Structure formats: structure tokens, C-alpha cells
N, C-alpha and C positions, 0 to 999 in steps of 0.2 A: 388331761394331764395336770397335777397341781406339782407348781414350781415354786420354789424359793431360791433367790437368786440375793448374795450377800456380796455388794461391791458397792463402794462409796462414790467409787468416779462416776459420774452422771453419764457421761459420753462413752465407755465403755460399756455400762451397764442397759445402755438403750440399744447397742449394735448387738450385745449379747444376745435381748430379747429378741429381736428382728431376726438373728442368727436360728435360733430354738423354735422362733414361730415358723419359718421356713420349712424346717426338718418335721415337727408334730405340729398338730393343733394343742392349745394350751385351754384349760378348762378353769384355772382359776392361777392366778400368780400372785406370791409375798414378795416384798421388798425390803431389804434389811440395808440399811444404810451406816448402821454403827455397830460396834461387838454388841452391846445391849441388846439392840433390836433383832441381830442374828441369834441369840441366845433364848429369847422371848419365843421369837417364831418357832424353833427347834423345840421347846419344850410346850408349845401349844397347839401346834397341826401335824399332822403327816405329811409328806411330800413324794410324787413319785421321782421328782429330778431336784436334785441340791445341786447349787454350783457356787461355790464361795471364792473370794479373793482372798488369797493366803496372808495378804498383810490386814483384812478388816479381823480375818480369825486371830492373827498373830496379838491381837489388842487384847482379846481374851484369853490368850492361850492356844496355842492350835491343840493341844493333847485336848485340854477340856472341851473342844467345838468339835472334834472327830468323838469323843465319847458322847456327847450328846448326841450326834449322828446317829450314833449305835442303837440309840431308841426308838430309831426310825423303823419302819417295817421291811424286811429282809429284802424287798422288790425295789427299794427305792435306789436310784441310781446317785450317787455321791462322788461331785467332781468337786477339784481345787485347781484353781486357775495361779501359777505361780510366775513370780517376775525375772528370778534367777535360779537355777538348778539348787534341787534341796535332797539330798539322801534320804531324810527325815521321811518327806513325802512320799519319795519312791518307796522307801520301806513299808509305808502303811498302805499302799497300793498292794507290794507283795503279801502282807500280812490280811489282805481283804477287809481293814479299816475304811479305806478310800477305794473308789471303782476307777476311777480314772483322775488324770492329771494335761491339763496343757498349759502349753505356754504362752503369755498374753499377747504378744505381736505375732503370733503363726499366722499365715497367710488364710484367708478365707476359705477358700477350695480346701483345705487341710482341714479347717474346724467345719465343715459341713461334716466330712466324713467322719472326722472325731465323734461328731455328736452322733451320727447315725451309727458308727457302732455302739456308743455309752447305750442308747436306746435300746439297742438290740441284747444287751446286759453282758455286752465285752469289756473284760479289762483291758485298759490301753494308759498309755503316756505320748502325748505329744512334746517333743522335746524342741529346743531351740536346735537349727540344723549345727550337726557337728557336736552337741552335746553328749552326744552317748560316747563319745572318745575318752578314754583315761587321758589323765593330763600331760604324760609323756607320749602320747600320740599324737600331742598339736603339733604341726609344721613349725618347723624353726628355721626352714631353709631358704625363707623370703630372705632376698637381698635388702640393704639399707632403699635402693631406689623403690624397689617393688612394694614396701611397706608404705614409701609416700604416696605412692601410685596410688594403692589402695586406701590409706587414708583421704587422698581427694576425691575416689570413687564415693566413696563412703558418704563424702561431705557434699556431694553433687555437681564436684567439678567436671565439665565438659571434657572431652580428649584435647580439645583446642585450648580451653583453659588451660589446661594441666601443662601441656607443653608450654605455654607462653611463660606461667609463672615458676617452672624449672628449670627453662632455656633450654629447652630439647624440642626434638619435631614430635609432630603428632603421630607420626609413624612409628617412633620409637616408644611413645608412651601405648599404641596400641599394641607392639609387642609384648611390653610391660604386662599390660592387664591380661594378655592373651597366657604368658606364663604365669600370671598369678591363679587365672582360672583354672590351669592345670594342677599347678600346687595344691589347691585347694579344693577341685573337683566340684567348682562352681557351675552347677547350669541353669541357675535363676537366677533372675535381678534381685532379689530379696537376699538371696544368700550372703551376697557382698556383706550387707549390715549386718547377716548374724553372725558371720566371720568376724565383724569388726567388734562387737560384742563380746564374742568368744575368745578373742587374742587381747582384749581389753584396750582395744584401741578409741573405744566412746563408753 
């Protein structure tokens, strides 16, 4: 498999390479750290898998980068990583200009499944948890205290530390956390952080 990774963040790039290697063997790989390197690579070579950070593509204009990808073989898998939801990119998936999108902070297990789907040729979007909800569906029924507890949980405060700072009992903090989990349908630990982003708390 011939792979192009367009990403300027070294750690993210390294992690992505390792993940792809776990899913499929790689024959050759081109790394593009700037928009100009990305454009040059797309013009010079053909790839089976192209993964681009939308922030890198933005430097050269997402539309022009996607247009360049259309010159790649039809069998190539064209994937974009996003940092915040983009209706423009989702529209491109629906139109077939891109094959897939994934959120940069998606959990590793979800990413493994995502890339397996991509390499099978499936169209897919891996969203931030709750990002598929319309704005009006965002929960507005958190109490002021629950918002404080949610913020503290996101920032890594333990139950005991939260209780001490808010001058309430640890049992009360646990009750608030249970209510928040119910209201936001939180089932996994990473979803606390994701809801923090979704609710613009971080």
C-alpha cells in the first residue's frame, strides 16, 4: 500500500503512521509537512491511502487540495482529519470527493475500526461524541452546580478535591456526576472531555 500523510504535527503524524501499520502493511510512504509539499506529492505520485490534516490543507485551500486528489486513481482512499466539525468537509464526503473524515482526538479503538472501514472502501465519518446532534439538541438542563462539577471533572479534579473546593461532601459530588452522566448519556471516560468541547467549556 502506498500512503501519503499530510500533517505538520510530528507526534500526531507518528501516531497515525503506527496506527495505519497496525491495520495494513505499507509498501511506501510520503510525508508532507507543508501545504506546498502536499501539493507537490499529489501532483507527482499516486497513492492507495491519503490522510490529510484539514489545517494543513487549509493553507493551500481545502477546495484546491481536494481537486488535486480527484486526479488520484478512483481506488485511492481519501481521508481528512478535522479538529472541529466542518459541514463543508461532510458535504464533500456525501458528494464522493472525500471518502472519510475523522476527529483528531478520537479514541484509539474507534480509529482502528475507522481505518479498517476506510481500507475496505467504505464511506465513513468518525465524529466527536455528540457532534452529530443539531445545536438545538444540545442539553441545556444542567444545573449551575452540575456545570461546575463537569468542568472540574474535565480538568482532572478527583471527587475529594472537587468536594473540598466546592465545600460539599464527596457523596454530593458523586451524585452530581451520576446526574450529569444520565443527562449527557456518558458511558465512557473520554466522553466527559468530548462533551466539554461540545459545550464550549474548553
